[in-house]
N, C-alpha and C positions, 0 to 999 in steps of 0.2 A: 597672440600669446593662449594656450590654451591654460585654464589650472589644472593643475595634476590633479583634484581630485575626480573633475571630469575623465581626463586620459583614461584611471584607473577602473573607471566602469566600462570602458571599451576596453581594456588590455586584454581581455579573453578572446577578444575576436580580429587580434592582430599576432595571436600565437602562434606558432609551428604547427601545423600539422599533428604530428602525435601527440598533442593533448586532445585532441580531436580523437584521434584513433585509440584511446586510453579508456576514455567513455563509452566508446562504440565496442569494448571490450568489457568493459561492465555492465553495459545496456543488455550484453546477449549472456552475462550469467545470472542476470535477474528476470531475464523471460525465458527461461530453461522449463518445460511444461511443467516441473514436477512441483515448482512453488508455484504457478499462476491463479492456480484458484484459493489459496492461501492469502497469495499478496491480495487478491482483490475483497476476498473475504473481509481482510485485515484495511483494506483503502474503504470500503463501504460503512463499515463499522464507525468507523474515525468520521468519514462525509458527515453518514447519520448524526452521531454524536454534535460535532459544530454545527448541524442543517446548514449545510455547505449545497446547495440546491445545485449549482454548475457542476461541482465534483460529484454531486452523486449522479448526475443525468450521466454526466461520460462514464463513471464506475457501473451505471446498471448495463450501459451498452458492452463495454468489455467484459462485464462478468459473466455475458451470455453468450460473450464469442469465447469464454475458457470453459463453458459448459455447467455454469450454474442454472440452476432452473429458474423459472420465471419465481413460482412459487417463494423460494430462495432469497431471489434478489429482493423480491418486494419486501421481504419480513427482514431482510437488513436494513434495506432504506428506511423503514421505517423505526428501524431502530431495536428490532428485536433477533433474536437469535434462532433460526431453524434448527427444528428436532431433527432433519436429515442431513445435517452435516457430516463428512466423513470427518475420521477423528485428527489429521495435520489442518483441516477449513475450522474445526472445534475451539484448536489450542488458539490459532490466528485468531479469532472471533476474541474469548476469554484474555487472549494476553493485550491487544488492542483496545478493546473495554476497558481494563483494569488501570493501563498505561494512560492513556486518553483522559479517565476522566479524575486522575488526582489518586490513584490510589495507588498503595503498595501491592505489587505483584505477587501473591501468595507463595510460599515455598512448593505447596504440592503442585501448581500449575507450574511454575518455574521450572520445578523436575520434569515433568511429563514434558515439555517445553525442549529441552535437553536432550531429551532419550531422539526427537526428530533431527 
């Protein structure tokens, strides 16, 4: 007899395919080209803060795929803020840094983020 807690771990593997299709739809919404660059900037920012080398390795590759320059990627991976980021990428970096380091998001940054 299988312990109930072990069955719950594998429950998502035996659920109907509809749950998988909803994930695919959600993933497709996330991969719209207009948000790929800001998303990669945020992921690199958080990975650098936590010094997550494996995540940095993967995100550096993806960041170059979505069009970030090698100097931007290197600066973000080192924990810095590139000066040549676009508006959306800058906001993504600022929000990710503030929230990841445990600070309160300033009203001005939140207001700018809400306009996008």
